[in-house]
TORKOL-4160 file (C-alpha; in steps of 0.2 Angstrom, whole numbers, padded with zeros to 4 digits, m for minus):
398
<pt num="1" X="0000" Y="0000" Z="0000"/>
<pt num="2" X="0014" Y="0012" Z="0004"/>
<pt num="3" X="0022" Y="0009" Z="m0013"/>
<pt num="4" X="0005" Y="0013" Z="m0022"/>
<pt num="5" X="0002" Y="0028" Z="m0012"/>
<pt num="6" X="0020" Y="0034" Z="m0016"/>
<pt num="7" X="0016" Y="0032" Z="m0034"/>
<pt num="8" X="m0001" Y="0041" Z="m0034"/>
<pt num="9" X="0009" Y="0056" Z="m0025"/>
<pt num="10" X="0022" Y="0056" Z="m0038"/>
<pt num="11" X="0010" Y="0054" Z="m0052"/>
<pt num="12" X="m0001" Y="0068" Z="m0045"/>
<pt num="13" X="0015" Y="0080" Z="m0044"/>
<pt num="14" X="0019" Y="0075" Z="m0062"/>
<pt num="15" X="0001" Y="0079" Z="m0067"/>
<pt num="16" X="0001" Y="0096" Z="m0059"/>
<pt num="17" X="0017" Y="0100" Z="m0067"/>
<pt num="18" X="0010" Y="0096" Z="m0083"/>
<pt num="19" X="m0005" Y="0107" Z="m0081"/>
<pt num="20" X="0002" Y="0121" Z="m0071"/>
<pt num="21" X="0019" Y="0127" Z="m0079"/>
<pt num="22" X="0018" Y="0145" Z="m0084"/>
<pt num="23" X="0003" Y="0157" Z="m0085"/>
<pt num="24" X="m0006" Y="0164" Z="m0101"/>
<pt num="25" X="m0014" Y="0180" Z="m0100"/>
<pt num="26" X="m0026" Y="0187" Z="m0114"/>
<pt num="27" X="m0020" Y="0204" Z="m0121"/>
<pt num="28" X="m0028" Y="0216" Z="m0134"/>
<pt num="29" X="m0034" Y="0207" Z="m0149"/>
<pt num="30" X="m0024" Y="0209" Z="m0165"/>
<pt num="31" X="m0029" Y="0225" Z="m0172"/>
<pt num="32" X="m0030" Y="0219" Z="m0190"/>
<pt num="33" X="m0044" Y="0208" Z="m0187"/>
<pt num="34" X="m0047" Y="0190" Z="m0189"/>
<pt num="35" X="m0031" Y="0183" Z="m0197"/>
<pt num="36" X="m0024" Y="0166" Z="m0202"/>
<pt num="37" X="m0007" Y="0160" Z="m0209"/>
<pt num="38" X="0001" Y="0177" Z="m0205"/>
<pt num="39" X="0020" Y="0180" Z="m0201"/>
<pt num="40" X="0027" Y="0187" Z="m0184"/>
<pt num="41" X="0042" Y="0192" Z="m0177"/>
<pt num="42" X="0050" Y="0204" Z="m0164"/>
<pt num="43" X="0063" Y="0218" Z="m0164"/>
<pt num="44" X="0069" Y="0224" Z="m0148"/>
<pt num="45" X="0054" Y="0228" Z="m0136"/>
<pt num="46" X="0040" Y="0227" Z="m0150"/>
<pt num="47" X="0032" Y="0213" Z="m0159"/>
<pt num="48" X="0026" Y="0212" Z="m0177"/>
<pt num="49" X="0012" Y="0203" Z="m0186"/>
<pt num="50" X="0007" Y="0205" Z="m0204"/>
<pt num="51" X="0000" Y="0198" Z="m0220"/>
<pt num="52" X="m0010" Y="0182" Z="m0220"/>
<pt num="53" X="m0028" Y="0179" Z="m0224"/>
<pt num="54" X="m0043" Y="0188" Z="m0218"/>
<pt num="55" X="m0060" Y="0181" Z="m0212"/>
<pt num="56" X="m0066" Y="0183" Z="m0230"/>
<pt num="57" X="m0051" Y="0172" Z="m0237"/>
<pt num="58" X="m0043" Y="0188" Z="m0245"/>
<pt num="59" X="m0024" Y="0189" Z="m0244"/>
<pt num="60" X="m0018" Y="0203" Z="m0235"/>
<pt num="61" X="m0002" Y="0215" Z="m0235"/>
<pt num="62" X="m0005" Y="0225" Z="m0219"/>
<pt num="63" X="0007" Y="0225" Z="m0206"/>
<pt num="64" X="0006" Y="0230" Z="m0187"/>
<pt num="65" X="0017" Y="0233" Z="m0171"/>
<pt num="66" X="0013" Y="0227" Z="m0155"/>
<pt num="67" X="0018" Y="0237" Z="m0139"/>
<pt num="68" X="0018" Y="0226" Z="m0123"/>
<pt num="69" X="0021" Y="0239" Z="m0111"/>
<pt num="70" X="0005" Y="0248" Z="m0118"/>
<pt num="71" X="m0004" Y="0232" Z="m0124"/>
<pt num="72" X="m0008" Y="0241" Z="m0140"/>
<pt num="73" X="m0006" Y="0239" Z="m0158"/>
<pt num="74" X="m0001" Y="0252" Z="m0171"/>
<pt num="75" X="m0003" Y="0250" Z="m0190"/>
<pt num="76" X="0014" Y="0252" Z="m0199"/>
<pt num="77" X="0018" Y="0252" Z="m0218"/>
<pt num="78" X="0011" Y="0239" Z="m0228"/>
<pt num="79" X="0023" Y="0224" Z="m0232"/>
<pt num="80" X="0033" Y="0229" Z="m0247"/>
<pt num="81" X="0030" Y="0212" Z="m0257"/>
<pt num="82" X="0012" Y="0213" Z="m0258"/>
<pt num="83" X="m0003" Y="0203" Z="m0251"/>
<pt num="84" X="0002" Y="0184" Z="m0247"/>
<pt num="85" X="0001" Y="0170" Z="m0236"/>
<pt num="86" X="0011" Y="0155" Z="m0230"/>
<pt num="87" X="0028" Y="0166" Z="m0229"/>
<pt num="88" X="0043" Y="0166" Z="m0218"/>
<pt num="89" X="0048" Y="0180" Z="m0206"/>
<pt num="90" X="0061" Y="0182" Z="m0193"/>
<pt num="91" X="0073" Y="0197" Z="m0187"/>
<pt num="92" X="0091" Y="0200" Z="m0187"/>
<pt num="93" X="0097" Y="0213" Z="m0176"/>
<pt num="94" X="0086" Y="0229" Z="m0177"/>
<pt num="95" X="0079" Y="0224" Z="m0194"/>
<pt num="96" X="0064" Y="0212" Z="m0198"/>
<pt num="97" X="0063" Y="0201" Z="m0214"/>
<pt num="98" X="0048" Y="0193" Z="m0223"/>
<pt num="99" X="0050" Y="0181" Z="m0239"/>
<pt num="100" X="0043" Y="0166" Z="m0249"/>
<pt num="101" X="0024" Y="0162" Z="m0247"/>
<pt num="102" X="0010" Y="0162" Z="m0259"/>
<pt num="103" X="0002" Y="0177" Z="m0267"/>
<pt num="104" X="m0011" Y="0182" Z="m0280"/>
<pt num="105" X="0003" Y="0179" Z="m0294"/>
<pt num="106" X="0008" Y="0162" Z="m0288"/>
<pt num="107" X="0022" Y="0155" Z="m0276"/>
<pt num="108" X="0036" Y="0167" Z="m0271"/>
<pt num="109" X="0054" Y="0168" Z="m0267"/>
<pt num="110" X="0057" Y="0187" Z="m0265"/>
<pt num="111" X="0064" Y="0193" Z="m0248"/>
<pt num="112" X="0061" Y="0210" Z="m0239"/>
<pt num="113" X="0069" Y="0220" Z="m0225"/>
<pt num="114" X="0059" Y="0231" Z="m0213"/>
<pt num="115" X="0067" Y="0246" Z="m0204"/>
<pt num="116" X="0056" Y="0250" Z="m0189"/>
<pt num="117" X="0065" Y="0266" Z="m0187"/>
<pt num="118" X="0060" Y="0272" Z="m0204"/>
<pt num="119" X="0045" Y="0262" Z="m0205"/>
<pt num="120" X="0050" Y="0256" Z="m0223"/>
<pt num="121" X="0053" Y="0240" Z="m0233"/>
<pt num="122" X="0067" Y="0237" Z="m0245"/>
<pt num="123" X="0068" Y="0222" Z="m0256"/>
<pt num="124" X="0084" Y="0212" Z="m0254"/>
<pt num="125" X="0091" Y="0198" Z="m0264"/>
<pt num="126" X="0079" Y="0184" Z="m0268"/>
<pt num="127" X="0079" Y="0168" Z="m0257"/>
<pt num="128" X="0092" Y="0157" Z="m0265"/>
<pt num="129" X="0081" Y="0141" Z="m0266"/>
<pt num="130" X="0066" Y="0138" Z="m0277"/>
<pt num="131" X="0050" Y="0148" Z="m0275"/>
<pt num="132" X="0041" Y="0141" Z="m0260"/>
<pt num="133" X="0028" Y="0141" Z="m0246"/>
<pt num="134" X="0026" Y="0132" Z="m0229"/>
<pt num="135" X="0045" Y="0134" Z="m0226"/>
<pt num="136" X="0053" Y="0139" Z="m0209"/>
<pt num="137" X="0065" Y="0152" Z="m0205"/>
<pt num="138" X="0075" Y="0159" Z="m0190"/>
<pt num="139" X="0091" Y="0169" Z="m0187"/>
<pt num="140" X="0107" Y="0165" Z="m0178"/>
<pt num="141" X="0118" Y="0180" Z="m0174"/>
<pt num="142" X="0119" Y="0191" Z="m0190"/>
<pt num="143" X="0113" Y="0178" Z="m0202"/>
<pt num="144" X="0095" Y="0172" Z="m0207"/>
<pt num="145" X="0090" Y="0154" Z="m0212"/>
<pt num="146" X="0076" Y="0147" Z="m0223"/>
<pt num="147" X="0073" Y="0129" Z="m0227"/>
<pt num="148" X="0060" Y="0115" Z="m0230"/>
<pt num="149" X="0043" Y="0120" Z="m0237"/>
<pt num="150" X="0034" Y="0115" Z="m0253"/>
<pt num="151" X="0040" Y="0122" Z="m0270"/>
<pt num="152" X="0032" Y="0124" Z="m0287"/>
<pt num="153" X="0034" Y="0105" Z="m0290"/>
<pt num="154" X="0021" Y="0102" Z="m0277"/>
<pt num="155" X="0033" Y="0092" Z="m0267"/>
<pt num="156" X="0041" Y="0096" Z="m0250"/>
<pt num="157" X="0059" Y="0100" Z="m0249"/>
<pt num="158" X="0074" Y="0098" Z="m0237"/>
<pt num="159" X="0086" Y="0111" Z="m0244"/>
<pt num="160" X="0092" Y="0124" Z="m0232"/>
<pt num="161" X="0099" Y="0141" Z="m0235"/>
<pt num="162" X="0109" Y="0155" Z="m0225"/>
<pt num="163" X="0106" Y="0174" Z="m0229"/>
<pt num="164" X="0122" Y="0184" Z="m0226"/>
<pt num="165" X="0114" Y="0201" Z="m0220"/>
<pt num="166" X="0130" Y="0211" Z="m0222"/>
<pt num="167" X="0133" Y="0206" Z="m0240"/>
<pt num="168" X="0115" Y="0202" Z="m0245"/>
<pt num="169" X="0118" Y="0185" Z="m0252"/>
<pt num="170" X="0111" Y="0168" Z="m0250"/>
<pt num="171" X="0121" Y="0151" Z="m0249"/>
<pt num="172" X="0116" Y="0134" Z="m0248"/>
<pt num="173" X="0120" Y="0124" Z="m0233"/>
<pt num="174" X="0118" Y="0106" Z="m0228"/>
<pt num="175" X="0100" Y="0100" Z="m0231"/>
<pt num="176" X="0089" Y="0097" Z="m0217"/>
<pt num="177" X="0091" Y="0078" Z="m0213"/>
<pt num="178" X="0074" Y="0074" Z="m0208"/>
<pt num="179" X="0060" Y="0069" Z="m0220"/>
<pt num="180" X="0055" Y="0083" Z="m0233"/>
<pt num="181" X="0040" Y="0092" Z="m0225"/>
<pt num="182" X="0031" Y="0108" Z="m0221"/>
<pt num="183" X="0024" Y="0117" Z="m0212"/>
<pt num="184" X="0036" Y="0114" Z="m0198"/>
<pt num="185" X="0042" Y="0125" Z="m0183"/>
<pt num="186" X="0059" Y="0133" Z="m0183"/>
<pt num="187" X="0068" Y="0144" Z="m0171"/>
<pt num="188" X="0085" Y="0148" Z="m0163"/>
<pt num="189" X="0092" Y="0146" Z="m0146"/>
<pt num="190" X="0109" Y="0154" Z="m0143"/>
<pt num="191" X="0121" Y="0149" Z="m0157"/>
<pt num="192" X="0111" Y="0134" Z="m0163"/>
<pt num="193" X="0095" Y="0133" Z="m0174"/>
<pt num="194" X="0081" Y="0121" Z="m0172"/>
<pt num="195" X="0069" Y="0113" Z="m0185"/>
<pt num="196" X="0054" Y="0101" Z="m0179"/>
<pt num="197" X="0037" Y="0094" Z="m0182"/>
<pt num="198" X="0028" Y="0097" Z="m0198"/>
<pt num="199" X="0020" Y="0087" Z="m0211"/>
<pt num="200" X="0028" Y="0073" Z="m0220"/>
<pt num="201" X="0019" Y="0069" Z="m0237"/>
<pt num="202" X="0019" Y="0051" Z="m0232"/>
<pt num="203" X="0016" Y="0049" Z="m0214"/>
<pt num="204" X="0007" Y="0065" Z="m0210"/>
<pt num="205" X="0011" Y="0076" Z="m0195"/>
<pt num="206" X="0029" Y="0072" Z="m0187"/>
<pt num="207" X="0037" Y="0074" Z="m0170"/>
<pt num="208" X="0056" Y="0073" Z="m0173"/>
<pt num="209" X="0067" Y="0088" Z="m0169"/>
<pt num="210" X="0084" Y="0093" Z="m0175"/>
<pt num="211" X="0097" Y="0105" Z="m0171"/>
<pt num="212" X="0108" Y="0114" Z="m0183"/>
<pt num="213" X="0126" Y="0121" Z="m0179"/>
<pt num="214" X="0131" Y="0134" Z="m0191"/>
<pt num="215" X="0149" Y="0134" Z="m0186"/>
<pt num="216" X="0151" Y="0116" Z="m0193"/>
<pt num="217" X="0136" Y="0116" Z="m0205"/>
<pt num="218" X="0130" Y="0100" Z="m0196"/>
<pt num="219" X="0113" Y="0093" Z="m0190"/>
<pt num="220" X="0110" Y="0083" Z="m0175"/>
<pt num="221" X="0094" Y="0074" Z="m0170"/>
<pt num="222" X="0087" Y="0079" Z="m0153"/>
<pt num="223" X="0073" Y="0072" Z="m0142"/>
<pt num="224" X="0057" Y="0071" Z="m0151"/>
<pt num="225" X="0042" Y="0081" Z="m0146"/>
<pt num="226" X="0031" Y="0070" Z="m0136"/>
<pt num="227" X="0016" Y="0072" Z="m0148"/>
<pt num="228" X="0016" Y="0073" Z="m0167"/>
<pt num="229" X="0008" Y="0089" Z="m0175"/>
<pt num="230" X="0010" Y="0101" Z="m0190"/>
<pt num="231" X="0005" Y="0119" Z="m0193"/>
<pt num="232" X="0011" Y="0123" Z="m0175"/>
<pt num="233" X="0021" Y="0138" Z="m0169"/>
<pt num="234" X="0036" Y="0141" Z="m0158"/>
<pt num="235" X="0047" Y="0154" Z="m0150"/>
<pt num="236" X="0062" Y="0155" Z="m0138"/>
<pt num="237" X="0064" Y="0163" Z="m0120"/>
<pt num="238" X="0081" Y="0163" Z="m0113"/>
<pt num="239" X="0088" Y="0145" Z="m0116"/>
<pt num="240" X="0071" Y="0137" Z="m0119"/>
<pt num="241" X="0062" Y="0133" Z="m0135"/>
<pt num="242" X="0043" Y="0131" Z="m0134"/>
<pt num="243" X="0031" Y="0123" Z="m0147"/>
<pt num="244" X="0012" Y="0123" Z="m0146"/>
<pt num="245" X="m0005" Y="0123" Z="m0155"/>
<pt num="246" X="m0006" Y="0115" Z="m0173"/>
<pt num="247" X="m0014" Y="0099" Z="m0179"/>
<pt num="248" X="m0011" Y="0082" Z="m0171"/>
<pt num="249" X="m0008" Y="0066" Z="m0179"/>
<pt num="250" X="m0027" Y="0062" Z="m0182"/>
<pt num="251" X="m0031" Y="0079" Z="m0189"/>
<pt num="252" X="m0038" Y="0087" Z="m0173"/>
<pt num="253" X="m0033" Y="0105" Z="m0168"/>
<pt num="254" X="m0023" Y="0106" Z="m0152"/>
<pt num="255" X="m0018" Y="0119" Z="m0139"/>
<pt num="256" X="m0005" Y="0108" Z="m0130"/>
<pt num="257" X="0010" Y="0117" Z="m0126"/>
<pt num="258" X="0028" Y="0111" Z="m0123"/>
<pt num="259" X="0045" Y="0117" Z="m0117"/>
<pt num="260" X="0062" Y="0111" Z="m0124"/>
<pt num="261" X="0077" Y="0112" Z="m0112"/>
<pt num="262" X="0093" Y="0112" Z="m0121"/>
<pt num="263" X="0103" Y="0107" Z="m0107"/>
<pt num="264" X="0095" Y="0091" Z="m0103"/>
<pt num="265" X="0089" Y="0088" Z="m0121"/>
<pt num="266" X="0071" Y="0085" Z="m0114"/>
<pt num="267" X="0053" Y="0091" Z="m0116"/>
<pt num="268" X="0041" Y="0096" Z="m0102"/>
<pt num="269" X="0023" Y="0099" Z="m0105"/>
<pt num="270" X="0018" Y="0118" Z="m0100"/>
<pt num="271" X="0000" Y="0125" Z="m0097"/>
<pt num="272" X="m0010" Y="0124" Z="m0112"/>
<pt num="273" X="m0011" Y="0138" Z="m0123"/>
<pt num="274" X="m0024" Y="0150" Z="m0117"/>
<pt num="275" X="m0035" Y="0152" Z="m0132"/>
<pt num="276" X="m0044" Y="0138" Z="m0143"/>
<pt num="277" X="m0035" Y="0125" Z="m0152"/>
<pt num="278" X="m0029" Y="0132" Z="m0169"/>
<pt num="279" X="m0017" Y="0130" Z="m0183"/>
<pt num="280" X="m0005" Y="0142" Z="m0192"/>
<pt num="281" X="m0005" Y="0154" Z="m0177"/>
<pt num="282" X="0009" Y="0167" Z="m0176"/>
<pt num="283" X="0022" Y="0169" Z="m0160"/>
<pt num="284" X="0037" Y="0178" Z="m0155"/>
<pt num="285" X="0045" Y="0182" Z="m0138"/>
<pt num="286" X="0049" Y="0199" Z="m0131"/>
<pt num="287" X="0062" Y="0198" Z="m0116"/>
<pt num="288" X="0055" Y="0184" Z="m0105"/>
<pt num="289" X="0038" Y="0183" Z="m0111"/>
<pt num="290" X="0031" Y="0174" Z="m0126"/>
<pt num="291" X="0016" Y="0178" Z="m0137"/>
<pt num="292" X="0004" Y="0168" Z="m0148"/>
<pt num="293" X="m0011" Y="0175" Z="m0158"/>
<pt num="294" X="m0021" Y="0174" Z="m0173"/>
<pt num="295" X="m0022" Y="0158" Z="m0183"/>
<pt num="296" X="m0039" Y="0148" Z="m0189"/>
<pt num="297" X="m0052" Y="0161" Z="m0188"/>
<pt num="298" X="m0047" Y="0171" Z="m0174"/>
<pt num="299" X="m0039" Y="0187" Z="m0169"/>
<pt num="300" X="m0035" Y="0184" Z="m0151"/>
<pt num="301" X="m0018" Y="0187" Z="m0144"/>
<pt num="302" X="m0010" Y="0179" Z="m0128"/>
<pt num="303" X="0005" Y="0182" Z="m0117"/>
<pt num="304" X="0015" Y="0167" Z="m0109"/>
<pt num="305" X="0025" Y="0170" Z="m0093"/>
<pt num="306" X="0035" Y="0154" Z="m0090"/>
<pt num="307" X="0041" Y="0160" Z="m0073"/>
<pt num="308" X="0024" Y="0164" Z="m0065"/>
<pt num="309" X="0017" Y="0152" Z="m0052"/>
<pt num="310" X="m0001" Y="0149" Z="m0048"/>
<pt num="311" X="m0017" Y="0148" Z="m0058"/>
<pt num="312" X="m0020" Y="0155" Z="m0075"/>
<pt num="313" X="m0029" Y="0171" Z="m0078"/>
<pt num="314" X="m0046" Y="0163" Z="m0079"/>
<pt num="315" X="m0045" Y="0156" Z="m0061"/>
<pt num="316" X="m0040" Y="0172" Z="m0053"/>
<pt num="317" X="m0056" Y="0179" Z="m0061"/>
<pt num="318" X="m0069" Y="0166" Z="m0058"/>
<pt num="319" X="m0069" Y="0158" Z="m0041"/>
<pt num="320" X="m0070" Y="0139" Z="m0040"/>
<pt num="321" X="m0068" Y="0130" Z="m0025"/>
<pt num="322" X="m0072" Y="0112" Z="m0019"/>
<pt num="323" X="m0078" Y="0106" Z="m0001"/>
<pt num="324" X="m0075" Y="0096" Z="0008"/>
<pt num="325" X="m0059" Y="0090" Z="0002"/>
<pt num="326" X="m0053" Y="0077" Z="0007"/>
<pt num="327" X="m0070" Y="0069" Z="0006"/>
<pt num="328" X="m0078" Y="0053" Z="0010"/>
<pt num="329" X="m0088" Y="0053" Z="m0005"/>
<pt num="330" X="m0099" Y="0068" Z="m0007"/>
<pt num="331" X="m0092" Y="0085" Z="m0010"/>
<pt num="332" X="m0098" Y="0102" Z="m0017"/>
<pt num="333" X="m0092" Y="0112" Z="m0031"/>
<pt num="334" X="m0094" Y="0131" Z="m0029"/>
<pt num="335" X="m0092" Y="0140" Z="m0045"/>
<pt num="336" X="m0098" Y="0157" Z="m0049"/>
<pt num="337" X="m0099" Y="0154" Z="m0067"/>
<pt num="338" X="m0116" Y="0148" Z="m0073"/>
<pt num="339" X="m0110" Y="0143" Z="m0091"/>
<pt num="340" X="m0098" Y="0128" Z="m0093"/>
<pt num="341" X="m0096" Y="0110" Z="m0090"/>
<pt num="342" X="m0090" Y="0099" Z="m0075"/>
<pt num="343" X="m0080" Y="0083" Z="m0077"/>
<pt num="344" X="m0072" Y="0071" Z="m0066"/>
<pt num="345" X="m0057" Y="0060" Z="m0070"/>
<pt num="346" X="m0048" Y="0046" Z="m0062"/>
<pt num="347" X="m0029" Y="0048" Z="m0059"/>
<pt num="348" X="m0027" Y="0037" Z="m0075"/>
<pt num="349" X="m0036" Y="0050" Z="m0085"/>
<pt num="350" X="m0052" Y="0040" Z="m0087"/>
<pt num="351" X="m0067" Y="0052" Z="m0088"/>
<pt num="352" X="m0080" Y="0046" Z="m0075"/>
<pt num="353" X="m0094" Y="0058" Z="m0079"/>
<pt num="354" X="m0097" Y="0075" Z="m0085"/>
<pt num="355" X="m0112" Y="0088" Z="m0084"/>
<pt num="356" X="m0117" Y="0105" Z="m0087"/>
<pt num="357" X="m0115" Y="0118" Z="m0073"/>
<pt num="358" X="m0133" Y="0123" Z="m0069"/>
<pt num="359" X="m0131" Y="0132" Z="m0053"/>
<pt num="360" X="m0118" Y="0140" Z="m0042"/>
<pt num="361" X="m0117" Y="0125" Z="m0030"/>
<pt num="362" X="m0115" Y="0108" Z="m0037"/>
<pt num="363" X="m0116" Y="0092" Z="m0026"/>
<pt num="364" X="m0105" Y="0077" Z="m0034"/>
<pt num="365" X="m0105" Y="0060" Z="m0027"/>
<pt num="366" X="m0090" Y="0049" Z="m0027"/>
<pt num="367" X="m0098" Y="0036" Z="m0015"/>
<pt num="368" X="m0096" Y="0022" Z="m0029"/>
<pt num="369" X="m0078" Y="0025" Z="m0032"/>
<pt num="370" X="m0063" Y="0019" Z="m0023"/>
<pt num="371" X="m0053" Y="0029" Z="m0011"/>
<pt num="372" X="m0039" Y="0039" Z="m0020"/>
<pt num="373" X="m0035" Y="0054" Z="m0030"/>
<pt num="374" X="m0047" Y="0061" Z="m0044"/>
<pt num="375" X="m0046" Y="0077" Z="m0053"/>
<pt num="376" X="m0062" Y="0088" Z="m0056"/>
<pt num="377" X="m0060" Y="0099" Z="m0072"/>
<pt num="378" X="m0071" Y="0115" Z="m0074"/>
<pt num="379" X="m0072" Y="0120" Z="m0093"/>
<pt num="380" X="m0079" Y="0138" Z="m0096"/>
<pt num="381" X="m0081" Y="0146" Z="m0112"/>
<pt num="382" X="m0071" Y="0163" Z="m0113"/>
<pt num="383" X="m0083" Y="0172" Z="m0125"/>
<pt num="384" X="m0070" Y="0172" Z="m0139"/>
<pt num="385" X="m0072" Y="0161" Z="m0155"/>
<pt num="386" X="m0072" Y="0143" Z="m0150"/>
<pt num="387" X="m0061" Y="0147" Z="m0135"/>
<pt num="388" X="m0063" Y="0138" Z="m0119"/>
<pt num="389" X="m0053" Y="0139" Z="m0102"/>
<pt num="390" X="m0051" Y="0124" Z="m0090"/>
<pt num="391" X="m0048" Y="0124" Z="m0072"/>
<pt num="392" X="m0042" Y="0108" Z="m0063"/>
<pt num="393" X="m0044" Y="0103" Z="m0044"/>
<pt num="394" X="m0038" Y="0088" Z="m0035"/>
<pt num="395" X="m0050" Y="0079" Z="m0025"/>
<pt num="396" X="m0045" Y="0066" Z="m0012"/>
<pt num="397" X="m0058" Y="0052" Z="m0007"/>
<pt num="398" X="m0053" Y="0043" Z="0009"/>
């Protein structure tokens, strides 16, 4: 019995760690309206989102700056390359870059530089590979990188290219060693680049993850993401990478969110993305905070604080309590929201039952269940499109 109890406590601690790492806070909606398959990056203390598809499936060329200190958006000069979707964006130093993608005139390979000081776009040397979309990009030091994606042949690619900002030239590097794919996730941590997940034409969503060393022009396979996905998004904070949202291996949208620890080559599940499950969201980091927004048919925008402890924003606004706890069988859920659903799970994750919240206080009976640890989950719509928040409480029956 002692071993079983110890296992349950360890499992509980792991479960809580998985659902309570970091806090998501909803910020001002993206001011350009509902947007999908856009591009985002950060320069200094500001974030940028632009181009993509609108709710009416019209390609867009507008470009917006986000100020986290004011939680406000300001429209900037339209992207110089014209309206398009499925492009790549990253920043090098104090400049931003957007290239490739598809526009009204077909698949692109042009490449543009944005100067936030002059609020102006300048066309640079075309991307060195074939025109494409679904590619990934990131920067390491003073160089940018673009690779993978689908080109005009309709096939996914593995070629990988370096952009020399100083000389405005592209050079081909060692090809990405994983399977040809897109849309994957790419980001850099320190002096290394990373590409992972994405859609393989044969097997579908993938979960392998690779590190690129520009000094030696070599790739090394690292620990795979615990769950396959494509059309996800990612960013870095300090020495950690983060990947979340996207479409899973059976075609369902997901809002799960994972942290990659470079030191231990390990993934840890974080608090699920605060908005609804979605694909082709945009993300970037500013300082010690990460941001994800748009994607699917949404315009909401969220901030992630990996160092924050405690409950997410929703629980701080909506009072949820259970008593008595521990319980001999019956307990009361006190929830100020009158709109949502209650579910109870075993420690193994099996759902015992669920019901709609119909009153402020709901009595729940576990008399027919064995003594042990259970989890009560309260799911409450946030009022945003297809958005739902979940609050989890541990219940001990003894």
